[in-house]
N, C-alpha and C positions, 0 to 999 in steps of 0.2 A: 860925307862918307859915301862909298860905293859898294857894290856887291863884293869886290875883292877884299875890301876892309872887313866886311861881315864874315867872309869865309876864313880869314886869317885870325879872327877874334877868338879869345878863349871863351868857352861856353860851358854852361851847366844847365841841366834840365830843371825847369821850374815846375812843370806839370804836363800831363797828357790829357787831352780831351777827345771828344768824338770827331773833331775835324783835324786834329793834329797835335803836335808837341810844341810847347813854349820853352824857349831857351833864354837864359840871361847871358848876353854877349858883351864882353868888355873889349872895346876897340883899343888899338895901340895907343891912341892919345888919351886914354883913360875914360872916355865916354861910355856909359853903360846903357844898353838898349835891350828891349825884349823882342825876340824874333819868333814869330809863330810860323812854323813850317807846316803847311797844309798837306794832308795826305789824302790820296784817292779822291781828289777834287778834279773831276773831268768837266771842264767848262771852257768855252772859247774866250778869247781875250776881251771881246766887247762885253759879253755878259759878266765876266769877272770885274771889269772896270765899272759896270753899272752897279754891281753889288757893293763895290768899294765906295761908290758915291753915297750910297745909303749909310754905310759904316762911317763915312766922313761926317755926315750930318748928325749921327748919334754922338760922335766924338766931340761935338760942340757943347755937350752937356757938361756942366762943371764937375760932375762926379765920375766922368768917364775919360780915360786917357785918349787923346786924339791919335789917329793913325799918322805916323810920320813919313812912312815910305812903304812901297811894296815892290816886289819883283815878280814878274810873270814870265814863264816859259812853258812849253808843252809839258816838260817833266818836273818842273819846280815852281812852287808858288809860295812866296814869303810875305808876311805882314810884319812891319817894324813899328814898334812903339817905344816911347821913352820909358826907362825903368823907374818904377816907383817903389821904394823900399817899404816894408811893412806887410807884405803878403798880398794875396789875391783878394779881389772884391768878394768872391765866394766865401773865403775864410773869414773876412771881416763881418759879413752878414750872418753866417751860420756858425761860426766858431769851429773848434776842433772836432766836436761831435755833434751830429744833427739827427 
């Protein structure tokens, strides 16, 4: 898939965090992905890619979804993961009320 496929996908908000909003995006061919749209992250491309290298190493852990793709531009930064049904890791660890 490419950026245009993501932009055309139907999407629903999964949650909002301190670094942005996560969306469940269903691509035209039926593949479901999670897209994290980073907000107010002002960083150069080199530093962004260095941080993603760290995220990629964390994603090798069997209990963490690996980063599938990313998009970087001055105005837009996206992280793309495979969708895993069943809720967020936070919800699974802490339940509905904590």
